N, C-alpha and C positions, 0 to 999 in steps of 0.2 A: 406592595407587600409590607405587612406589619413588621416593624423593626425587631420587636421582641421575638416574633415567630421566626424571622430570618436567623437571629442569633441562636435560637433553640435548635433549628435545623443544622446549623454549623456544628454545634456541640454533638448532636447525634451522629453526624458524619464522622467527626473526629473520634468518637467513642468506638465506632465500628472498624476503625482502621486496623488492619492486621498487625500483630506484634512484630512480624518479620518484615513488614513493609511490602511494597509491590514492585518498585523499581529500586535497584541498588544505587544508593547515594544520589537519588534524584528527588526533587520536590516540585510541587505545583500548587497553584492557588485553588482554594475550595469555594464553591458557590452554594448558596442556599437553594438553588433550583437547577434543574437540568437545562439544556439548551432546548427551547420550546419551538416546535414547528407546527404547521397546520396539518390537519388530517389528510388533506389532498397531497401535500408534499410527502407525508409518511407513506401514502399509497404508492407514489411515484418511486420512492426508494425501495419499496417491496418488489416492484416490477423490474427495477434496474438489475437486480441480481440475475434474472433470467437472461437479459440481454448480454450481460458480461460473461455469463457462462457460455453462451453461444460464441462470443468473441474468442474466449480462451480455447474452446474446442476447434474453432476455425483456424486459429493460429497454429495449434498443434498439427492439424491436417495440412496446412500450407507448408509447414516444414517438411513433412513426409513426402508430399507431392514434389517438393523441390529436390530432395535427395533421390527420388525415383525418376527424375527427368520430366515430370509432367507439369512442372512449374519452373520458372527460371532458376538456374543453379545459384545465382548470386544471393538468393534468399537464405539458403543454408550456409553459404559462405559468410554472410553477415553474422548469423547466429552462432557460428562455430569459431569465429575469430578469437585468437588468443587463448583458446581452451586446450588442455592436454588431449592428445589423440585418444587415449584410453577412456577418458571421461566422455568424449564425443561418441565413441563406439558404444559405450554402455547406455548412453542416453537414448539410443535408437532401438534398444531391445524391447522396450515396453511401449508399443505404438499408441495405445489408446488411453494410457493413464495421464491424468491431469491433476493439478493441485486441488486439494479438497477444501481449501479456504481461499476465497477471493476477497481482497479488500481494496477498493478504490480510494484514492485520496481526492476528495471533492472540495473544491473551493467555491464558496458562495459568492456570486458576482452581482453586479447591479441588475443584470438582465436575467439571472437564473443561477446556473451553476456550471462548472467545468470540471472534468475528470483529468487531473494532471498526470496520474500514473496509476498502475495496478501493482499490488504487492501480494505474492503468493507465499511468503514466509513472514507474516506480519507480527510485530510486537503488539501488545495491548490487549490480547485475548483475555488474560486473567484480570487485568485492570478494568476492562469494560464489563466483565462479569461481576466484579465486586461493585463497581459503580451502579450497575443495573439493580443488583440486589439492594444496595443501600438506599437509592433514591426511590425504588419501588416501595420500600417500607415507609418512606416519607409520604406516600400516597400519589406518586406521579405515574403516568401511563408511559413507561419507558419503552422504546422500540425493542421488540424481541421478548419483552416480559422480564420478570426478575431472574429467571433461570435460563433465558434464551441462549446465552453464551455457553453455559455449562452443558445444557442438553445438546447444543449444536456440536460441541467438541466431542461429546460422547458418541454422537452419530457417526463421526469420521474415525474415531479411535475407541471402539467398544472395550478394548483392553490393550495394554502395552506400555511402552516406555517413551518418555519425552526426553530426547537427547539434546542438551543445551551446550553449546561450545563456549569457550572463554571469550571469544569475540562478542558473543551475545549475552554475557553474564549479567549485564544490566537488567535483563528481563527474567532472570532465573527466579527471583522471589515471586513474581506473578504466576509463573508456571507451577511453582510449588504450591501456591494457594489454590490454583485450579485443580491440581492433583488431589489436594486434601478435600476439596469439594466433591470431586468425583468419587473418591473412596467413601466419603460420608454417605453418599446416596446409593452407590452401587456395590460397595465392597472393595477389598484390597486388590484391585486389578490393574493399578497404575503405579508408576514410579517415575522420578526424575533422575536422570543420570548425566554424568559429564561425558560429552561427546568424545573428548580426547581419550577416555579410558574405556569406552564401550566396545565390546566385541560384536561387531555388526553381523557376525555369523550366527548370532543367537536367533532362535525361532520366534522370539517375541515381536509382535507388530511394533513399529517405531514411528513416532512423530519427529521429524527432523526440524529442530529449531536452530539451524545454522545455514548460512548462505553457501552456495556451491563454490564461490571464490575462496571460502575458508577451508575447503577440503585439503589442499596441500599442507595446511598447518596442523592437521590432525594426525597424531602418532598412530591412530587406529585406522587411517585411510586405507591401508592394504586390505584389512578385513572387510571394509565396505565395498571396495572394488571387487574383491573375490566373491562376496555374497551377491553382488549385482550381476557378475558374470555368470554365476551358477544358477541364478534365478531363485536363490534361497532367502531373499529378503522381502519383507512386506513393509514398505516405507512410504510415508506421505509427508511433505510433498515429494513426488517422484524425482529421481536423479536426472532431471532434464534442465540443465542450466539455460538452454535456449528459451525456455518459457519464463525465465526470470529477467529477460532483457527488456529494457525500455524501448528498444528498437521497434517493437511491434506497433507502437503508435505511428512511427514513421512509415511502416509498411501499410498501415491502414489508410494513410493518405496518398500512397504511391499510385500514380495514374495507371500504370500497367496492371495493377491488381484490383482496380475498382469493380470489374465484372465479377471477380472471385468473391470479394467481400459482400457484394450485393446479393449474390446467389446463396452464399452460405448463411448469411445473417437474416435473410428475407428483406425485401426492399424497405418496409416500414421501420424495422429495427436498425437497418443500416443508416437510414436517414436520421433516425433519432440519435444514434451514436455519433454521427457526423456533426450534430449540433452540440454535442457534449465534449468530444475529444478535441483539444486544441490542435490546430494545424501543426504538424510535426515533420521534420526532415532528418534523414540520416546524413551526417556530415561525411559523405563519401567523396574523396578528392579526385575521383576519376574525371578525366577531361570532359567538358561539355562541348558538343559541336558548335562551330562558329555561328550557326544560324539558330541556336536554341538558347534558352535560359533555364535556370532552376525555377520550377513553377512556384508562384506565390512570393518569390523573393526578387525575381527579375534581375538576377545576377548570373554571370557565367563562371565565376570562380569564387570559392568560399572566402578567399582573402579580401574580396570586395566588401565583406562585412566589416572589415577593419575601418573602413572609411565612413561607416554609418555614424551619425551624430548620436549623442546620448539620448535625445528625444526619439530618434528612429529605432533605438535598440530595445524595442518592446518584446524582447525574447529572453528565454532562459536556456542555458547550455547545460546538459546533464551527461555524466558518465552513464553509459547504457546498462552495464550489468556485471561482468565477471571481474569485479574490482572491489577492494575494501572501501573505496570512495563512493560506491554505488548505493549505499543505504544511508538513512538519515538525511542530512543536508550537506554532507561533506563534499559531494561531487556535483553540487548545484550552483550555478553562477548566473545571477540576474544581470542582464546587460546594462540596464539603466543605473545600477548601483556601482558599476566598475569604472574607474578612470580609463581613458583611451588606451593607455599602454597595457593595462591589465586585461582589458577586453581583447586587444590584439594578441596578447600572449595566450589567452584562453582559446581563441580560434586556432592559433597555430598549434597548440597542444592537441586540440581535437583532430586537426588534419593529420599530424604526424603519428597519432596514436591509432589511426583507423585500423591497421592490420592486426594490432594486438589488443585493442580495447576501444571499440567505436563509441562515439558521442552522438547525441541528438541535439537538434535545435528545435525549440518549441515556442509557440506564441505564448507570451506571458499575460495572464489575466490577474489584475489586482482584485483582491477580495473586497466585497462591500463592507462598510462599517456597520457594526451592530453594538448594542449595549448589553452587558451582562453583569449582574451584581456578584460581588465576591467578598470574602472575608480578608481584611488586611490585618495580619498578625502584629504588625508594628504599631498600629493604632487601636487594635482590638475593636474594630468597627466594620460595618458593612459599607462598602463603597461600590462605585460603578466603573467598570473597565470599558472604554470605547476601543474596540479592536476588530480584528478580522478572524474569521473562523474557518477551520478545516473540519469537515465531517468524514469519518472513516467508518462506513457500515461494514460489518463482517458477515459474509455469505458463506454458509457451510454447504458443500456440494454433497447431496444425498444420493444422486444418481447422475447419469449422463444428461438428464433432462430436468432435474429438479434441484433447486437450491432453497435454503432457509435462512432468513435474516435473523441473526442471533442478537444483534444490538448495534449501536452506532456511537462511537466515541467522538465527542466534539472538543477540539482544541482551539482556544481563543487566545490570541496573542495581542499585545499592544499595537496600535495602529501604525507605528513607525517601523514595524517588522515586515519586510517583504516576503520572507519565507516563513510559512506557518508550520511550526513543529513544537514538540514539547520542550519547555524550558522553565526555569525557576519562576519567571514572571508571567507564565501562561496559566489560564484556567483550563482544567480538564474535567469534563462532566459527561454524563450520558445524554443521549438525545431522547426527548419525550414529546408526545402529542399534547398540544395545549387543549385542555378540556374546559377552560374558563371563559374562552371567547372574549377576553378582556384586552386583546391586542398588546401583550407585553413587549418591551423593547426588542427582545431577541426573536420574536415570532417571524417566521419566514412564510410568506404567502405563496401559493402556487395555483 
């Protein structure tokens, strides 16, 4: 890439930056180009949305079959652990509703890619919309197109209110930008409100930009529960905290449920997801019979993990869901990064927290190294970051069978970071199809 062209692109990106910003008190590094992938991989990401929609629908069905006694009762017990009874009761009122946005966290590995988790209340919608617009104007073929995120959000909330809680206030600027874009295109039919002050008995459709664990902290929670009980609220994502659990990946790998997943997903899609979802276990301290072991770990008791050497600990431990630690990277613990004592404490916490807030254990896949150019403000120059990337494609659910890819956010962190997430020294760019066929450093073949 021509150096002067790269600097010109950086300047154009900076000029388009919204006056109010996009993330409150957060910064990231700017690149003169998107994260470039092959057309084949872009096509794969387009089809992935359909497979994940089927997975979410099947998860929702499995929960209802469990509470009806047509699947094992421990499934619902896992999902309802630690949640207020009233919230559990309300979550069962709307059987078929599922989240209208599905965002997987994809880690690019040496052999392909892995889906570390799914998010149904994702940040980054406005940011990715702005990035797509900005880099599309620079001439890049961004996934979803320049207005893919805006049109996608419009499809799931044609009019209404975006309720943002204080817990999620970092993302408020990007939602305000998104609201402004919607109003500019379709008229004054949207607004952003403080979730703590919003009367949920209002008839306006609502986009919930707060996690369910945050509900007890909302002064307005009584109006939300009342509206849910009466059926007078139109809200997405639905008030189903069980669908926000990371436990689903553990159940996906559960041997007693393999027949269910294979039937509901179709054999070919089930096999494809098995190749993408890392093996995951629910850390359930229930005794294992003397003649059996926990599949894939070959242990009989979770405390045996304490004896694993640092090299053996190629695992990540995660808080599953109904907790302030369950979003971002606050409740994620990489086994190989922890000293023996901290690893043992982590396992012990997971065991003792099972009844109030389950944890999962997941195989850890280290991201492959890629190179991405970026602007270094300290030196006023274009440099190259060698790092690892997380792709976050945003799928908007149009119907029970159709999803639309609105765009894909790429976060590239320095190579020494094990957990890939937004930070000051990370590059954040949209994902685009490489049209030059010049094999740039960040190109991913498929």
